[in-house]
C-alpha positions as CSV (number, residue, x, y, z in Angstrom):
1,X,-19.3,65.3,48.3
2,X,-20.3,61.6,47.6
3,X,-19.1,58.5,49.4
4,X,-17.7,55.5,47.4
5,X,-20.0,52.9,48.6
6,X,-18.8,49.5,49.3
7,X,-15.2,50.7,50.2
8,X,-13.6,50.9,53.7
9,X,-10.0,51.0,53.9
10,X,-7.9,49.8,56.8
11,X,-4.4,51.6,57.2
12,X,-1.9,50.4,59.7
13,X,-0.5,53.1,61.8
14,X,3.0,54.3,60.9
15,X,3.9,54.2,64.7
16,X,2.2,52.5,67.7
17,X,-0.3,49.8,67.5
18,X,-3.6,49.6,65.7
19,X,-5.1,50.8,62.3
20,X,-7.3,53.6,61.0
21,X,-10.5,52.7,59.1
22,X,-11.4,55.3,56.6
23,X,-13.7,56.0,53.7
24,X,-13.2,57.3,50.3
25,X,-15.3,60.3,49.0
26,X,-15.3,62.3,45.7
27,X,-16.3,65.9,45.0
28,X,-18.2,67.2,41.9
29,X,-14.8,67.8,40.2
30,X,-13.7,64.4,40.5
31,X,-11.1,65.0,43.5
32,X,-10.8,62.2,45.9
33,X,-10.9,62.6,49.7
34,X,-10.4,60.5,52.6
35,X,-12.3,60.5,55.9
36,X,-11.2,58.8,59.1
37,X,-14.0,56.7,60.6
38,X,-12.4,55.0,63.5
39,X,-9.1,54.5,65.4
40,X,-8.8,50.9,66.2
41,X,-6.3,50.3,69.1
42,X,-6.5,48.3,72.2
43,X,-6.5,51.0,74.7
44,X,-8.9,52.9,77.0
45,X,-7.9,56.2,75.6
46,X,-7.3,55.9,71.8
47,X,-6.2,59.0,69.8
48,X,-8.8,61.2,68.4
49,X,-9.3,62.5,64.9
50,X,-11.4,65.0,63.2
51,X,-14.4,64.0,61.1
52,X,-13.4,66.1,58.0
53,X,-12.4,65.2,54.4
54,X,-8.8,65.2,53.4
55,X,-7.8,65.8,49.8
56,X,-5.8,62.8,48.3
57,X,-4.2,65.1,45.7
58,X,-3.0,67.8,48.2
59,X,-1.1,65.4,50.5
60,X,-0.3,62.3,48.2
61,X,3.4,63.6,47.4
62,X,4.1,63.5,51.2
63,X,3.2,60.0,52.1
64,X,6.7,58.5,51.7
65,X,8.5,61.5,53.3
66,X,10.2,61.1,56.5
67,X,8.9,64.5,57.4
68,X,5.6,65.0,59.2
69,X,2.5,66.1,57.5
70,X,1.9,68.3,60.5
71,X,-1.6,69.6,61.1
72,X,-3.3,69.2,57.7
73,X,-6.2,71.2,56.5
74,X,-9.3,69.6,55.2
75,X,-12.9,70.3,54.2
76,X,-15.8,70.0,56.6
77,X,-19.4,69.0,56.0
78,X,-20.3,72.6,54.9
79,X,-17.5,72.8,52.4
80,X,-15.4,75.3,54.5
81,X,-11.7,74.6,54.6
82,X,-10.6,74.0,58.3
83,X,-7.4,73.0,60.0
84,X,-8.5,71.1,63.2
85,X,-6.2,71.4,66.2
86,X,-6.1,67.6,66.7
87,X,-2.4,66.5,66.5
88,X,-3.2,62.9,65.2
89,X,-4.7,63.9,61.9
90,X,-1.3,64.2,60.1
91,X,0.0,60.9,61.1
92,X,-3.3,59.2,60.4
93,X,-3.5,60.8,57.0
94,X,0.1,59.7,56.1
95,X,-0.9,56.1,57.1
96,X,-4.1,56.3,55.0
97,X,-2.3,57.6,51.8
98,X,0.4,54.9,52.3
99,X,-2.5,52.3,52.3
100,X,-4.4,53.7,49.5
101,X,-1.7,54.6,46.9
102,X,1.2,52.8,45.6
103,X,4.6,53.9,46.8
104,X,6.1,56.8,44.8
105,X,8.9,55.9,42.3
106,X,11.6,58.3,43.6
107,X,14.3,58.2,41.1
């Protein structure tokens, strides 16, 4: 994976206060991935997130859905597909995808 240098996104959370800082990465095939780097919220115990890469293509069509993404699978630093047990990843991913991509034209 290669990081897209010079880009750090800031996605407003869908519920609750604060935002998620994220990076954009690309693999050798040209597929884009996001990686959460920080949960910015004014609390002593912010929600945690996993340091893995989530495919933009695999989850893009769910960004405007009222349904939860759930517990998404991603790729770790070794290239292995993993599904971390952290329950914040789905909500954080939805917020990031809504920030990164335009709204879907549902019609």
